[in-house]
DSSP file (Angstrom, degrees, kcal/mol; ACC not computed):
  #  RESIDUE AA STRUCTURE BP1 BP2  ACC     N-H-->O    O-->H-N    N-H-->O    O-->H-N    TCO  KAPPA ALPHA  PHI   PSI    X-CA   Y-CA   Z-CA
    1    1 A M              0   0    0      0, 0.0    48,-0.3     0, 0.0     2,-0.2   0.000 360.0 360.0 360.0 136.8  183.5    6.3  240.9
    2    2 A K        -     0   0    0     47,-0.1     2,-0.3    46,-0.1    49,-0.2  -0.472 360.0-134.7 -67.1 132.8  182.0    4.6  243.9
    3    3 A K  E     -a   51   0A   0     47,-1.9    49,-2.2    -2,-0.2     2,-0.4  -0.674  13.5-157.4 -91.2 144.5  180.1    7.0  246.2
    4    4 A E  E     -a   52   0A   0     -2,-0.3    17,-2.8    47,-0.2    18,-0.6  -0.989  11.5-176.0-123.4 130.5  180.5    7.0  249.9
    5    5 A F  E     -aB  53  20A   0     47,-3.0    49,-2.4    -2,-0.4     2,-0.5  -0.940  12.9-155.9-125.1 145.7  177.9    8.4  252.3
    6    6 A V  E     -aB  54  19A   0     13,-2.2    13,-2.5    -2,-0.4     2,-0.7  -0.990   4.4-157.8-119.8 126.8  177.8    8.8  256.0
    7    7 A V  E     +aB  55  18A   0     47,-2.8    49,-3.1    -2,-0.5    11,-0.2  -0.919  34.3 154.6 -99.5 116.3  174.4    9.0  257.8
    8    8 A G  E     - B   0  17A   0      9,-2.2     9,-3.2    -2,-0.7     2,-0.1  -0.932  40.6 -94.6-143.9 164.5  175.1   10.8  261.1
    9    9 A P  E     - B   0  16A   0      0, 0.0     2,-0.6     0, 0.0     7,-0.2  -0.427  10.5-149.9 -80.8 151.8  173.5   12.9  263.8
   10   10 A V  E >>> - B   0  15A   0      5,-2.9     5,-1.3     1,-0.2     3,-1.2  -0.885  24.4-167.3-112.1  92.3  173.4   16.7  264.1
   11   11 A T  G >45S+     0   0    0     -2,-0.6     3,-0.6     1,-0.3    -1,-0.2   0.850  76.7  52.4 -56.7 -47.7  173.3   16.7  267.9
   12   12 A E  G 345S+     0   0    0      1,-0.2    -1,-0.3    -3,-0.1    -2,-0.0   0.746 120.1  35.4 -65.7 -21.7  172.3   20.3  268.6
   13   13 A E  G <45S-     0   0    0     -3,-1.2    -1,-0.2     2,-0.2    -2,-0.2   0.479 101.1-129.4-108.4  -5.4  169.4   20.1  266.2
   14   14 A K  T <<5 +     0   0    0     -4,-1.2     2,-0.3    -3,-0.6    -3,-0.2   0.892  68.3 117.5  54.8  44.4  168.3   16.5  266.9
   15   15 A I  E   < -B   10   0A   0     -5,-1.3    -5,-2.9    17,-0.0     2,-0.4  -0.805  61.8-120.0-128.5 173.4  168.2   15.7  263.2
   16   16 A W  E     -BC   9  30A   0     14,-3.3    14,-3.2    -2,-0.3     2,-0.3  -0.927  24.7-162.4-118.0 142.3  170.1   13.3  260.9
   17   17 A K  E     -BC   8  29A   0     -9,-3.2    -9,-2.2    -2,-0.4     2,-0.5  -0.868  14.8-139.5-123.1 155.6  172.3   14.3  257.9
   18   18 A I  E     -BC   7  28A   0     10,-2.4     9,-2.9    -2,-0.3    10,-0.8  -0.976  21.3-165.4-111.3 125.3  173.7   12.5  254.9
   19   19 A T  E     -BC   6  26A   0    -13,-2.5   -13,-2.2    -2,-0.5     2,-0.8  -0.944  17.5-138.4-112.6 130.7  177.2   13.6  254.0
   20   20 A D  E  >> -BC   5  25A   0      5,-2.8     4,-2.2    -2,-0.5     5,-0.7  -0.794  13.7-158.7 -83.9 112.6  178.8   12.7  250.6
   21   21 A C  T  45S+     0   0    0    -17,-2.8    -1,-0.2    -2,-0.8   -16,-0.1   0.774  86.7  58.2 -67.0 -26.3  182.3   11.7  251.6
   22   22 A N  T  45S+     0   0    0    -18,-0.6    -1,-0.2     1,-0.2   -17,-0.1   0.915 122.8  21.9 -70.5 -42.3  183.7   12.4  248.1
   23   23 A S  T  45S-     0   0    0     -3,-0.2    -2,-0.2     2,-0.2    -1,-0.2   0.548  96.8-132.0-101.5  -9.4  182.6   16.1  248.1
   24   24 A K  T  <5 +     0   0    0     -4,-2.2     2,-0.3     1,-0.2    -3,-0.2   0.718  62.0 135.0  64.0  22.8  182.4   16.6  251.9
   25   25 A K  E   < -C   20   0A   0     -5,-0.7    -5,-2.8     2,-0.0     2,-0.6  -0.782  62.3-120.1-104.5 146.7  179.0   18.2  251.4
   26   26 A I  E     -C   19   0A   0     -2,-0.3    -7,-0.3    -7,-0.2     3,-0.1  -0.737  28.5-176.8 -79.1 123.8  175.8   17.6  253.3
   27   27 A I  E     -     0   0A   0     -9,-2.9     2,-0.2    -2,-0.6    -8,-0.2   0.408  60.1  -2.7-107.1   1.9  173.3   16.4  250.8
   28   28 A G  E     -C   18   0A   0    -10,-0.8   -10,-2.4     2,-0.0     2,-0.4  -0.862  51.3-147.6 177.4 150.7  170.2   16.1  253.0
   29   29 A T  E     -C   17   0A   0     -2,-0.2     2,-0.3   -12,-0.2   -12,-0.2  -0.982  20.6-178.3-129.4 144.6  168.8   16.4  256.5
   30   30 A Y  E     -C   16   0A   0    -14,-3.2   -14,-3.3    -2,-0.4    -2,-0.0  -0.965  34.3-131.2-142.5 152.5  166.0   14.3  258.0
   31   31 A K  S    S+     0   0    0     -2,-0.3     2,-0.4   -16,-0.2    -1,-0.1   0.846  94.3  47.2 -71.7 -34.8  164.1   14.1  261.3
   32   32 A L  S  > S-     0   0    0      1,-0.1     4,-1.9   -16,-0.1     5,-0.1  -0.862  73.0-137.1-115.2 144.8  164.5   10.4  261.6
   33   33 A Q  H  > S+     0   0    0     -2,-0.4     4,-2.8     1,-0.2     5,-0.2   0.887 107.4  57.5 -59.8 -40.3  167.6    8.2  261.2
   34   34 A K  H  > S+     0   0    0      1,-0.2     4,-2.4     2,-0.2    -1,-0.2   0.900 105.6  49.4 -59.6 -42.7  165.5    5.7  259.2
   35   35 A E  H  > S+     0   0    0      2,-0.2     4,-2.0     1,-0.2    -1,-0.2   0.922 112.3  47.8 -62.8 -44.4  164.6    8.4  256.6
   36   36 A A  H  X S+     0   0    0     -4,-1.9     4,-2.3     1,-0.2    -2,-0.2   0.914 112.2  49.4 -63.6 -43.2  168.2    9.5  256.2
   37   37 A F  H  X S+     0   0    0     -4,-2.8     4,-2.6     1,-0.2    -2,-0.2   0.915 109.5  51.4 -63.5 -43.2  169.4    5.9  255.8
   38   38 A E  H  X S+     0   0    0     -4,-2.4     4,-2.1     1,-0.2    -1,-0.2   0.894 111.7  47.0 -62.2 -40.0  166.7    5.1  253.2
   39   39 A Q  H  X S+     0   0    0     -4,-2.0     4,-2.2     2,-0.2    -1,-0.2   0.899 112.0  49.9 -68.9 -39.8  167.7    8.2  251.1
   40   40 A A  H  X S+     0   0    0     -4,-2.3     4,-2.4     2,-0.2    -2,-0.2   0.906 110.5  51.0 -63.9 -40.5  171.4    7.3  251.4
   41   41 A R  H  X S+     0   0    0     -4,-2.6     4,-2.5     2,-0.2    -2,-0.2   0.914 108.8  51.6 -61.8 -43.3  170.6    3.8  250.2
   42   42 A K  H  X S+     0   0    0     -4,-2.1     4,-1.9     1,-0.2    -2,-0.2   0.922 111.5  46.6 -59.4 -45.5  168.7    5.1  247.3
   43   43 A K  H  X S+     0   0    0     -4,-2.2     4,-1.2     1,-0.2    -1,-0.2   0.889 112.0  50.6 -66.1 -39.3  171.6    7.3  246.2
   44   44 A A  H  < S+     0   0    0     -4,-2.4     3,-0.2     1,-0.2    -1,-0.2   0.899 112.4  46.7 -65.1 -40.5  174.1    4.5  246.6
   45   45 A K  H  < S+     0   0    0     -4,-2.5    -1,-0.2     1,-0.2    -2,-0.2   0.812 108.4  56.1 -71.9 -29.8  172.0    2.2  244.5
   46   46 A E  H  < S+     0   0    0     -4,-1.9    -1,-0.2    -5,-0.2    -2,-0.2   0.773  85.5  95.0 -72.2 -26.3  171.4    4.8  241.8
   47   47 A N  S >< S-     0   0    0     -4,-1.2     3,-1.9    -3,-0.2   -44,-0.0  -0.515  74.8-140.9 -70.2 125.8  175.2    5.3  241.3
   48   48 A P  T 3  S+     0   0    0      0, 0.0    22,-0.3     0, 0.0    -1,-0.2   0.794 101.9  47.5 -59.2 -28.8  176.4    3.1  238.4
   49   49 A D  T 3  S-     0   0    0    -48,-0.3    22,-0.1     1,-0.3   -47,-0.1   0.361 114.8-118.8 -93.8   5.2  179.6    2.2  240.3
   50   50 A G    <   -     0   0    0     -3,-1.9   -47,-1.9    -6,-0.2    -1,-0.3  -0.299  27.7-125.7  88.1-175.2  177.8    1.4  243.5
   51   51 A G  E     -aD   3  68A   0     17,-2.5    17,-3.3   -49,-0.2     2,-0.4  -0.988   1.5-131.7-165.4 167.7  178.2    3.0  246.9
   52   52 A E  E     -aD   4  67A   0    -49,-2.2   -47,-3.0    -2,-0.3     2,-0.4  -0.992  13.9-158.1-132.3 139.2  178.8    2.5  250.6
   53   53 A I  E     -aD   5  66A   0     13,-3.1    13,-2.4    -2,-0.4     2,-0.5  -0.968   0.9-164.3-119.4 130.7  176.9    3.8  253.6
   54   54 A S  E     -aD   6  65A   0    -49,-2.4   -47,-2.8    -2,-0.4     2,-0.6  -0.963  11.2-151.2-110.1 130.1  178.3    4.2  257.1
   55   55 A L  E     -aD   7  64A   0      9,-2.9     8,-3.4    -2,-0.5     9,-1.1  -0.900  11.5-155.9-106.1 116.1  175.7    4.7  259.8
   56   56 A Q  E     - D   0  62A   0    -49,-3.1     6,-0.2    -2,-0.6     2,-0.1  -0.677   7.7-136.8 -91.8 142.2  177.0    6.7  262.8
   57   57 A A    >   -     0   0    0      4,-2.8     3,-2.0    -2,-0.3    -1,-0.0  -0.391  37.8 -96.6 -82.0 171.4  175.6    6.5  266.3
   58   58 A R  T 3  S+     0   0    0      1,-0.3   -47,-0.1     2,-0.1    -1,-0.1   0.757 125.5  61.1 -62.8 -23.4  174.9    9.6  268.3
   59   59 A N  T 3  S-     0   0    0      2,-0.1    -1,-0.3     1,-0.0     3,-0.1   0.470 119.4-110.3 -83.1   0.1  178.3    9.1  270.0
   60   60 A G  S <  S+     0   0    0     -3,-2.0     2,-0.2     1,-0.3    -2,-0.1   0.279  76.3 128.2  94.2 -10.4  180.0    9.4  266.6
   61   61 A K        -     0   0    0      1,-0.1    -4,-2.8    -5,-0.1     2,-0.5  -0.534  68.1-107.0 -80.8 146.5  181.1    5.8  266.3
   62   62 A I  E     -D   56   0A   0     -6,-0.2    -6,-0.3    -2,-0.2     3,-0.1  -0.608  34.1-176.7 -73.0 122.1  180.3    3.8  263.1
   63   63 A R  E     -     0   0A   0     -8,-3.4     2,-0.3    -2,-0.5    -1,-0.2   0.847  62.4 -12.5 -87.3 -40.3  177.5    1.3  264.0
   64   64 A L  E     -D   55   0A   0     -9,-1.1    -9,-2.9     2,-0.0     2,-0.4  -0.993  54.7-145.3-160.6 158.8  177.2   -0.4  260.7
   65   65 A K  E     -D   54   0A   0     -2,-0.3     2,-0.4   -11,-0.2   -11,-0.2  -0.973   9.0-168.3-130.5 145.3  178.2   -0.3  257.0
   66   66 A H  E     -D   53   0A   0    -13,-2.4   -13,-3.1    -2,-0.4     2,-0.4  -0.995   5.9-158.6-131.2 139.0  176.4   -1.3  253.9
   67   67 A S  E     -D   52   0A   0     -2,-0.4     2,-0.4   -15,-0.2   -15,-0.2  -0.937   7.4-170.8-117.6 143.0  177.8   -1.7  250.4
   68   68 A Y  E     +D   51   0A   0    -17,-3.3   -17,-2.5    -2,-0.4     2,-0.2  -0.981  36.4  69.7-131.9 142.7  175.8   -1.6  247.2
   69   69 A G  S >  S-     0   0    0     -2,-0.4     3,-1.0   -19,-0.3     4,-0.2  -0.581  84.2 -74.7 133.3 166.5  176.9   -2.4  243.6
   70   70 A K  G >  S+     0   0    0    -22,-0.3     3,-1.5     1,-0.3     6,-0.2   0.862 122.6  55.4 -63.8 -39.8  178.0   -5.2  241.3
   71   71 A E  G 3  S+     0   0    0      1,-0.3    -1,-0.3   -22,-0.1    -2,-0.1   0.655 104.9  56.1 -71.8 -11.9  181.5   -5.6  242.7
   72   72 A N  G <  S+     0   0    0     -3,-1.0    -1,-0.3     3,-0.0    -2,-0.2   0.401  77.2 113.4 -97.1   2.1  180.1   -6.1  246.2
   73   73 A D    X   -     0   0    0     -3,-1.5     3,-2.0    -4,-0.2     4,-0.2  -0.644  58.7-151.7 -78.1 117.0  177.8   -9.0  245.2
   74   74 A P  G >  S+     0   0    0      0, 0.0     3,-1.2     0, 0.0    -1,-0.2   0.701  91.1  71.7 -64.7 -17.5  179.1  -12.1  247.0
   75   75 A R  G 3  S+     0   0    0      1,-0.2    -2,-0.0     3,-0.0    -3,-0.0   0.700  92.5  58.3 -68.9 -17.4  177.7  -14.3  244.1
   76   76 A N  G <  S+     0   0    0     -3,-2.0     2,-0.5    -6,-0.2    -1,-0.2   0.494  85.8  95.2 -88.2  -4.5  180.6  -12.9  242.0
   77   77 A I  S <  S-     0   0    0     -3,-1.2     2,-0.2    -4,-0.2    -5,-0.0  -0.768  73.0-134.5 -93.1 126.3  183.3  -14.2  244.3
   78   78 A K              0   0    0     -2,-0.5    -2,-0.1     1,-0.2    -1,-0.0  -0.490 360.0 360.0 -75.9 146.4  184.8  -17.5  243.4
   79   79 A G              0   0    0     -2,-0.2    -1,-0.2     0, 0.0    -2,-0.0   0.424 360.0 360.0 141.4 360.0  185.3  -20.0  246.2
């Protein structure tokens, strides 16, 4: 199953968390957004079915999304 992760802020503590959207559990907290994103990317790439990362801004809106895995490779799309 494809994993989905959200990297988002914990405002009151000024840290960043990674949430596994499938289990709704926080799987890590980090001081820097960059650290949290790198760990989420690692977990998405390790998953055999791929993964998707959503990066939240401090205001809660999704800033950007990244997908990883074989089915997301544009070289596999005919056209």
